[in-house]
N, C-alpha and C positions, 0 to 999 in steps of 0.2 A: 716539679719532680718529674712527671710526666712526659714533659718535652724533652728533658736530660733523658729520661730512661728511652725513648724513641729514637733518640739523634744517637744513643748509642749501639741501640738496635739494627739502627740501619748502618753506620758505619762496620758494623759486624755482619752483616746482610753482603755489606760489599766486599769485605773480609774474605768469607767464605765462600765469594764469588756467584752469588745468585742462584748457581744453578748447582741446586742440591739435589737434581735426580740421581746423582751417583752415590751417593749416602742414605737416601730415602726410596721408600718403592713407590714408583709412581703410581697416581691413582688411576683406579682402572685397567690397572696391570694385567687380571686376569682373564678382561672380555676383550682385550683390545686388541687389533687383528694388526700383522707387520705393517709399520708407515708406509706411507709412498715415497721414497727418496729420491731426488734425483740430483747430481752435479754440477750447476749451473754455470756451463762454457759460453762463455760468447758466441759462439755459432751453436748454441743449442737452443737459447733462453726465448720464451716466446717474442714473436716478433719479427723473427730471424727465419723463418722459414720451417723450425719445428714441428713437428708427427703429433705433440705432444704437448698443447698447449695449456696455460693458465686460464681459468675460467674467470671473470671477474666478481669480485666480491670472494674469492678463493682467501682462505687464510695460509698463510706462507711462515714457515718458520724454520728457523736458522740456528742449528747449535752453532757454538761457538768454545773457542777456547774459556771466556769467563765467565760468559752468560748464555742464554738463549732469546735471541731477538724476534718479533714479530712484527707481522706487516699484512696490508690485505691486498691485494691486486683490485689495481683500478683498469687493467686494460693496455693496449697499447706501451706496453712493456712498464709501465710504471708502477707502482710499489710506493701505497701511504704508511708511513709505519712515524712512532714517534722514538725520539733517541735525544738525550740529554744532551744541550748545546750549550754555551757560554757566549758563544759570539753573538747571537740577538741583540743580546743586552750593550753589546760593547759600538755597533755600528748597525747601521740603517744601510749599510751597499747591500743590495741583494745577491750581486754577485759574488761575493766574499760568502756568504751564508751557504750558497745553494752550494757552494763546493762541498766535497765528500769531508764529512766530518770526521779529524783526526783523533787520537785517541785522548791528545791533550785536553781538547775542546771537551771530549764527552767526559773524561773524568772531571775538571772544570763546573761544567755542566751538572756533572753528579750534586758536586762538592757545596754549586748556590741553588740546588733545585729549581734548574732552570732547562726547559727543554721546547723541544717546537716537534710538532707535527708535521712533517714533509713528503713530500714525494722523489723517488730517485729512481731510478734502473732497477731491473732484478741483477744487474750485475752488479752492480754497487750496493743495493742494499744485502745483495747474497756474499761478499767479499771473496768469493772462491770457494764457499762453503758450501755443501750438501742442504738442497732445501726438503722438510718435508710439509708435504700437502695437505692443510685439510685434518692433520693430525690431530688436534684436539678434538674434534667432535665425536669420537671416540672417550674421551674423559670428562666432557659437560655435558651436564643433564640437561640441560635446554636445548631443545631443537634451532638448528641452524635457521638465520634468515633470508630471504630471498637475496640471489646474486647482486641486485640489482638496488635494493633498498641496503644491504651492506657496503658497498660500494658507494654511496651516495652517504651512506654517514659517516664516512670517513676523508671521503671531499668535504663535509661542512663542516670538520674537525679541525683541519689544516690552518696553524699558525702556533703560536704560542702559548705554551700552557707550561705550570707548573709540572714541577719533577719530583717526585718520590720514592726511592728504590722500593717500598714495601707498599704503598697505599695509592700510589700513581705513576705506573710503570707502563711500557709498551704491551706489555700482557693484560694490563688493566682494558688501554685503549682498542684492542683486537678484538678484545671479548664483547665488548660494550657494544661493536660495531656489529658483528656476527650471530650473537643471541642475546643481545639487548640490554642484557649487564654486564657491569663492569667486576671482573673478579681477577685473581691472579691466582693460579693453584701452585705458585713456586711460593708464593708468600704464605698459601695457605699451608704447605708442607713447611715450612721452615717455621711458623708458630707450632703446629703441631708438635714439631721437634723440640723447641723452645719450651711449650709444656711438660713433654715428657720427662726435659732434661731439669726442670724445677722441682718436678713431683718427685726424682731420687733423691731420698735425704741424705746417701752418699756426695750427695756433688757440696748439698747445703755444709755437712762438716767438712769437705775436703778448701770451703770457699773460708769458714771459720778459721782454720788451721792457716791457710796461707795469707789470712789479715794476721794472726798470731808473730808468724814469723816474722813478718815486714812489721811488723811494731817492733819488735827485738831486737831487728837487723839495722832498722831505721830511728828508733826511738818512738816514744810518743809524742805526737804532735797531730795538731788536727788535719792535716793532710795525709797521714797513714790510721788515727784511730779511727776517726768519722767512716770511712769505707772498709774498713774491719769489723766495724760494727754493724753500721747502717746493710751491705751488700749479706751478707746471713741472716739478717733479721727478714729483708725483704724478701729471701727467696723461703724462708719459711712459714713468712704470713700467707705467701703466696703459693705453697704447696698444701 
């Protein structure tokens, strides 16, 4: 039962596109200063003559359309980041694996729970989006480790890893490297939102009503009666 609920939560988390900051107030927003944002163009990235260079061990954050991606800057225009990828499970060809991860590879990696911690250029990591520099320092209570220790932690972890949208994603990787403890603020926000949803008794009544309507329209069968009874009961017990 727990595995089933976890699976459903992860798929819900994906469909809600991971990035919940548009629905939920960001942690520490009241005390946060405006983040340092810069668009990473090919002629402006570290290593190509820019006056403002990233430092080894910096945490880079890229807000994308469907999610927010995180990485650790290693120096020399290289970023270590955890990304879902099915290809390492299908081939040992390092040249193919090192090519930029496509959306298809990423999605299949999410579904199969396979990922890799890899290094890419800042340009490939940012994919044309703006980069937030050490923005998470304002929200995490722990102090950041030294830049060299952060980078060394990231370099030691490069390779294939298991993946979970909720419990082991790119945010867990960077927080472990930079602060010493793996956590995901997006997962914390999602769980808080889910708990508030469960606590709302009106949602339980609505779920029960929808279950009864489905039974009336589709007929009483194990495929309709069991969810119609089990889901409202689970929500009621959890509340």
